[in-house]
N, C-alpha and C positions, 0 to 999 in steps of 0.2 A: 612599517608593519602593515600586513595585508590581512583582510578578513574575507572569508567566503561564506555565502549564504545559499543554501540549497532548499528550494521550495517545490513541493509537489502540489499543483493546483487540484482542487476538488478531491482531496485525499480520501474522504469516505467512499467515493465511487472508485478511486484507484485501488483501494484495498480489496474491494470485491472483484475487480478485474484481474488482479494479480494473485489471488488466493488460489490454492489447489481446490478444484471442484470436488464436491461430495461424490463418493463412490457408491454404487449400488450394492456391491458385495466385496468382501475382502479379497476374493480371488481375482476380481476385475478392477482392483484399485490402481488404475494406471492414470497418472497425471502428467501434465507438462511440467518439466523441471529444467532449471538452468544450471549446467555444470560449469564450474569456474576453476581456474588454476591460480596459484600464487603469483606467477609471472605474467599471466594474461587473464586477469579475473573477469569472468562473465562472458556470456554470449547474448545475442539479441533476444529479448523477451518476445515470445510469440504474441501476435495480436490477439486480443480477447475475442471470444466467439460472438459476443453480443454486447451492445452498449448497456449501461446501467444507470438507473435513476434511484437515488437513495432518499427515503422518506423518513421523517421524524415529526411526531406530533401532527400528522396529517398534512405536512407541507414538505416541499422539495428542499433538501439541504445540500445536495451535490448531484452532479450528473456528468456523464462522459462527454469528452470534448466533441465527439462526433454528433452530438445531439444539439449543438448550438444553433444550427439553422432550422430546427424544428419549432422554435418558439418557446421551448422549455426554459424557465428561469428559476433561480433560487427564490424560495418564498411563496411560489404559487401553490394552490391546493393540489393534493395528490390526485384528485379526480380529474382535474384539468390536465395534469401531466400525463395521466393514463390515456386521455383522448388524443393528446398531441404526439405521444410516443409512437414511432413507427413499429411495424410488425416485428416481433422478436426481441423487443426491448425488455430487459429484466428490471422488475420493480423490487427493491429491497428495503427492508426496515433497517435503520441504522444499528450497527452492532459495535458497541464501544470496545468490547474485548477483542473482536476481530481486527479492528483498526489498530489497537495497541500491539497486537501480535505482529501485524504487517509492518508497523513502524519499528518495532524492535528488530525485525529482519533487515530493514533499511539501515538502522544504526549499526547492526552487526556487519553489514557489507562495507559501509564506509570505514568502520573501525579496522577492517583488514588492511586498509591503506594507511591510516594515520590514527594515532591515539588522541590527537588534539581535536576534539569535537564536543559541542554542547547542543543538546536538544532544546528547542524553544517550545514547541508543541508538536503533536503528531502532524507531519507534513512539512515541517520547517526546522532546519538545524543550522548552526553556525560551525564552521570548520576552518582550520588552518589550511590554506591551499596546498594541494599535493599534486604529484605528477599525473595520476590517473583520474583527476577530477572531471575532465571532459568525457571520458569513457563511462564513468558512473552516471553522469548527468544524462547522457544519451540512453543508457540502458534503463534508467528509471523513468524516462520521459519527464524529467524534472526541469526546472528553470533555475539556473545558478548565476550568481554575480560575485565578482571579486572587486573589492574597493578598500580604501584606506580606513573606513569606519564601518562598524556593524550596521548602523542605520542606513548608510549609503548603499551597502551591499543588499540590505533588505529592499530598498527602493529599486535597486537594479534588477531584482528578480521579477518585478512587475513590468519591466521593459524587455527582459530577455526572451528569446524565442524558446519554445518547448524543445528540450533536448540539447540546448546550447548554453555556453558560458559567456556572459557579458563581463568584460573587464573595464572598470572605471578607474583610471589613474588619478593620482592626486591633483595633477594640473588640469584635469578635465572635469573635476567635480562641479565647479561653478557652471560650466557649459551644460553639463548633464542636468542640473537642476533647472536651468533656464528652458530646457526643452521638455521638462516633465510637467504634463498638464495636471491641474488640481483634480480633475475628474477621476484620475486613477487612484485617488486615495480611498475610494469606496472599497477597494480590495483589502485595505487595512482596517476596515470597520470604522471609519470616520463617519459622522452623521451627515445626513443630507443637508442640514442647515449650514454646516461649515463649508461643504463642497459647493453649495449654491451661492453663499454670501461672499466668499472670497473673490470670485470673478466679478461680482457686482461692485466691489470696492476697487477693482482694477488689478487684482492679483490673480491672474489666470494660470500662472505657473509657480512651481515651488521656488524657483529662483527669485521671482518677484516677492513672494511671501517671506523669503528669508530676510528681507530688509525690515520686517516688522519687529518691534521690540517685544520682549517677554511680557511687559505689562499691558501692551496692546492686545496681544492674543489672549492673555489671561482674562482681561476685562471683558472681551467680546465673546469668547467661547468657553471660558471656565477651564475645567480640567482637560478638555479636548484641546484647547489652545495651548495649554502647557505641554501636552504630549506632542503636538505639532512642532513647538519650538525646540524641544529636545531632539526631535527627528531631524530638524534642519540645522541644528547647532550641536553636533556631537562633541562630547568632551574626550580627553585622552582616556582610552579604555585599556583595561587589563587584557593580556593575551588570552587566547582560547585555552581553557583548562583541560586536564586529562579526563578522558571518558571512563566511567566506571560501569562495566557491563552489568545487566541485571542477573539475578541468580539463575543458574542452569546446572544441569547434571551432565557430566562428561565421563566417558569411559573409553578405553583404548585397548587394542590387542595387537601384539607384534608376532608375526610369523617367524618360524625358524628359517624358512626359505621363501623367497619371493613367490607369490601366486599371480596367476594371470587369468584364470577362469572364474566366471561368476559362481559356479558351484563350489569352488574352493574358498571364495571370500565370504559368501553369504552365511555359512554356519558361524563364522567368527562374528559377523554383525549381529546375528540372532543371539549369540552368547552375551555380547556386551549390552544388547538391548534388554535382555532379561535381568541382567545385573543392575542396569540403570533404572528399570521399572520398579525394582524393589525399594528404591529410594524416593519414589514419588510420594508415598504416604499421604493419600487423600488429595493429591494434586494431579492435574492432567497437563500434558505438554501440547502446546499448539504450534510449536516450531520444531522441526526435525532436520538435523544436519548431519551428513556423513562426510568424512575426509579420508581420502586414500593417499597414503604416504609411500614414496619410493626414494631410494637413495640416489638414483641417477636422474630423476626427473622432478620437476616442480610438483608439489602436492596439488591434488585436485579435490574440490569439494562441491557438494550439491546440497541445496537447502530448500525447504518447502514449508509454507505456512498452511496449516490445516483449517478447515471451516470452523471447527470447534475443538476445544481442548479434550484430550483423550488419554486415559491411562490403560486402555485395552491393548495388551501386547500384540494381539493378532492384527488389529488395525494399524498400530504403529509399525509392525513388521511389514505390512503391505506397502506402506509408504517407503520404508527403507529399501525394499526390493526395487521399487520404481526408481528411486534415486540412484541405486547401484547400476541399474541398466543405463542410466543417463551418464553417470560419471566414469564408468569403466570403459575405456576405449579399447578397440581391438589391438592386440599386441602389447598393451601396457602391462606392467608388472606392479604388484602391490606388496610392500614390505610390512606395512602396518595399517590398521583401520582405526578410525576414531569416530565416536558417535556423541552427538550433543542433543539433549532434550531441553528446549528453551521455552520462553513465554509460559511459564508455569502458572496454572490457574487452579483454584480450589474447585473440585468437582462435587456435585451432589451425590451422596451415597444412594444406591439403589438396592432394593431387596432382591437377592438372587432367587430364581425360581428353582423349585425342586426338580421339575422335569424340563426337558429341552423344548424351547419355543421357537417356532419359525419366525424369521425376521418379518417385520411389519411390511405388508404389501404397499400400504400408503406411503411409507418412508421411501421405499424403493422407487415408486412412481414419481414422487416429488424430486428425488435425486436425478432421475432421467430428464424430467422437465427442466430442471435447472441447467443441466448439461446440454440438452438439445431442445431449445424453446420451440413451442408450437408444433411439435411432432406428434405427441400422443393426444388423442381426443377421446371423448366419451359421448355416448348417445344421450340426448335429452328429449323427453316427450313433451309435446304441446297439444294436449287433447282438445283445447279450445279452438284450434285452427280449423278454418273452413274447408280447405282443400286437403286431400289425402297426403299429397307430397310434402305438405308443411307441418304434418303432425309429429315429425321427428327430425332432429338435426344433430350434427356432430360439432361439439364445441371444445376448445382447448381445455385441458385439465388445469386447474388452478395450482400452479407451481411457482407463483411469483412472477408470471409472465403476463405482460400487458395483452389483453384480448384484442383480437383482430377488429379493426374499425368496421 
């Protein structure tokens, strides 16, 4: 029996990098989307426009891989990360709902290949190996390992290269542990005391530590030692169970005759969207997916995670239009369309205004700043300056962008 473990490092930052950017208006709601087909799911995800640093409780909890050489580390104060971040870096406060929506999108994509998967936590799942595992790993920029045990597969993700699958066969498990440095256990949240003390006792690799008895590890490190023993001595495990998708709203429409033009398909999508929106009932959808079916070709679908849950039909329809532009290829025909609203969240009710109100200018400016960092600036007066040319300056507008050093 083989187990696969797929891990996305720094998942809070990954979620911000792969989410659909906020739009300034419904008419300009154009986002980068990935269209996929059942026979050849997925295309390469476009590189994010800017690296991301995620802040929680005033400290860094995750950051983009491109920022490793800048000196930014998890746990440092947000102010220090702001000084170290290069120009154009996005500073974001951690968003648990956004992470969950992005993670549900990952689970949904893996589920299109196999029903045998179990989520461990956002950013890590166990799966029964399938044919397209390498393609999914590369597309998600994940690290995947396949091994005879769950724990060995988990350790393998710490040694796998980003976007690649590491295979550890049963006869190579011992050699794999012999080359696994104890220092790598910090990625699994083992304490510094355990990581520092094991090499002092002469156990600098997991292969060497595997010779320690349970009572030795328990007596020296308590519950952490017990966890390490289970990691190094896995028991016979149950197979990967079937995945149960979270609740979602799905609606479909079948044409009498195949359609090929966006103007012919879009009204049907608007119709099913309005039907689906009536079932939200105080909830908002944060993940929108459309599927185009044809009898002669594999089905094509496009999916997008939104920055926040929404029940506004106009905003959801703007996303649907963008997804259709991505999914509908030139010359392709559509026999039926299917719409799915997922990652349902409870939305806060708002009192509707009696008169029309213009959209908030501040909201539009912040959306542009998130999309194009350090482009928009505002004048700032410095009346205390001595020289005339220093009494005014242009500074970046605060849109979550690290200021220029």
